[in-house]
C-alpha positions as CSV (number, residue, x, y, z in Angstrom):
1,M,-11.7,2.5,60.0
2,T,-14.2,4.5,58.2
3,N,-17.0,3.2,56.1
4,T,-15.7,-0.4,56.3
5,D,-18.0,-3.4,55.8
6,A,-19.1,-4.5,59.2
7,G,-19.9,-7.9,57.8
8,G,-16.1,-8.5,57.5
9,G,-15.3,-8.4,53.9
10,D,-13.3,-5.2,54.1
11,R,-11.6,-6.3,57.3
12,L,-10.8,-9.6,55.9
13,A,-9.2,-8.0,52.9
14,L,-7.2,-5.8,55.1
15,A,-6.2,-8.5,57.5
16,V,-5.0,-10.7,54.5
17,L,-2.8,-7.8,53.2
18,T,-1.5,-7.1,56.6
19,Q,-0.6,-10.8,57.1
20,Y,0.9,-11.3,53.6
21,R,2.3,-7.7,53.3
22,M,1.8,-7.6,49.6
23,G,-0.4,-9.4,47.0
24,T,-1.6,-8.9,43.4
25,T,-5.2,-8.4,42.6
26,Q,-5.5,-11.9,41.3
27,Q,-3.9,-13.5,44.4
28,L,-6.1,-11.5,46.7
29,H,-9.1,-12.5,44.7
30,R,-8.3,-16.3,45.1
31,V,-8.0,-15.8,48.8
32,L,-10.8,-13.5,49.5
33,A,-13.7,-14.5,47.2
34,P,-12.8,-16.9,44.5
35,R,-16.5,-17.6,43.7
36,V,-17.5,-14.0,42.8
37,R,-16.4,-11.9,39.9
38,I,-12.9,-10.3,40.1
39,E,-14.5,-6.9,39.7
40,Q,-16.0,-7.1,43.2
41,T,-12.6,-7.7,44.6
42,R,-11.2,-4.8,42.6
43,R,-14.0,-2.5,43.9
44,R,-13.3,-3.6,47.5
45,L,-9.6,-2.8,47.1
46,A,-10.3,0.5,45.4
47,K,-12.7,1.4,48.3
48,L,-10.0,0.5,50.9
49,R,-7.5,2.6,48.9
50,A,-9.9,5.6,48.8
51,E,-10.0,5.3,52.6
52,G,-6.3,5.3,52.9
53,L,-6.0,1.7,54.3
54,V,-4.2,0.2,51.4
55,D,-2.2,1.4,48.4
56,R,-0.9,-0.2,45.2
57,V,2.2,-0.2,42.9
58,T,2.3,-1.2,39.3
59,L,5.0,-3.9,38.8
60,P,7.6,-2.7,36.3
61,Q,8.1,-5.8,34.2
62,A,4.6,-7.2,34.4
63,G,2.5,-4.9,32.3
64,R,-0.5,-3.6,34.2
65,L,0.0,-6.0,37.1
66,R,-0.6,-4.3,40.4
67,A,0.6,-5.4,43.8
68,W,-1.4,-4.1,46.9
69,F,-0.1,-3.4,50.4
70,P,-1.4,-2.0,53.6
71,T,-0.5,1.5,54.4
72,A,0.8,2.6,57.9
73,Y,-2.7,3.7,58.7
74,G,-4.1,0.4,57.6
75,V,-1.9,-1.6,59.7
């Protein structure tokens, strides 16, 4: 993994997605860091996406709700 947080935050996010296979931003926020602002979770997921470890889809009937999933490289 390139440029991942050695403290475990990025690894934890990737591990959670790998275990659950898919989750919305809000669901991941509740599991990963419920005591911080959701923007921090969004930034972490965006960073993992930029590294090719996770990707997202926009759910068709849920407005802008996004579901995240690990890529083959991330797994």
